[in-house]
Steps between C-alpha positions, in 0.01 A plus 500: 500500500366362173683178558370460856132594482415684179533833319560817691172697494552761768753705698395607849611832647463576876467867593411733784283728276298322230369821345846645452624167360212471250569855374873425469437182304244674281674831434869400516500135389193517272309204650127538543224556559496344846191355665514542875334290770502712818522335845469149358465246782633146483275204583506334840679196353818713476820329621840644576799264527278198547262635764167680492563870545327836510431584134669803340298797379652640183439732213591336173537660157549310179594626158648343188781546257382264228471159667706588806304619805651752740344455846555769764415412863477713811422321827293698747506289814765321707398142404794271429564462126762474233433869436558600860823290509625689197424839646651407840819400317521869393391435143247629252473406137507163323392237758364214284448356158200288417373217281130453447279194456150435358456163665502425872681170437781680319526749787518212748769330296711818478456551879639155566787535247622815680485331838680196354775736375561610861330840479327632811129585494479855637132580475189379317132576475250688287327835496195501729217333315718444196547174311866551407765338722857631524816388678845662545823300529855602581839341463774469755546802727163654400657635182299727267331496262272234633298272274122532503262257337139605441178373348464833318403330173192316631188601302351731768822701533661501150267765354665767719842430347354478150334841554824657632709365215248645253492835688882517509510456121283814446591706804596860420653578839196677642299368796779272630303379802164324481305374802395134479138607553518703176654209308277205602196626295724548195636146526160342538367715217775365277429144611133538404575635157 
């Protein structure tokens, strides 16, 4: 991964029950706290296997263990996606690993490098109204884990990861699940200080 597109920043877990998964990761594995985005819609520019498609609606939780982010995703609708493919193959668990970029040109370059290596673009888009693009690629035979690239280090998005890394360092195991609406004021408060 590092050799292809950059350092591994995230592992992505696909589940049927995001709340149970967050509690497992927090109480059993010790990762947390998690910030959860409930019923997150993807933008209308969403594409699946090269064509415009109905966007997925997901709940997404992110938490950190030092610099590694654990992302837990539950898809709520029947839209075609890399997540739905994984579930339909009878799987749950580790579905993707991700590298992040702070520059759109670097993201575009990594996108092209993965295509040039013969990987298949599975899906790509952004959260509705969000600035951060992402794309998922797979190797021959739709093998897992897939490779995701994301603009998660662009200036408007990076403060969330910085906040979660800082919270993980001081987290005492209580309050393992935070709603994004509770966290946004804390992040902007820190940015103003």
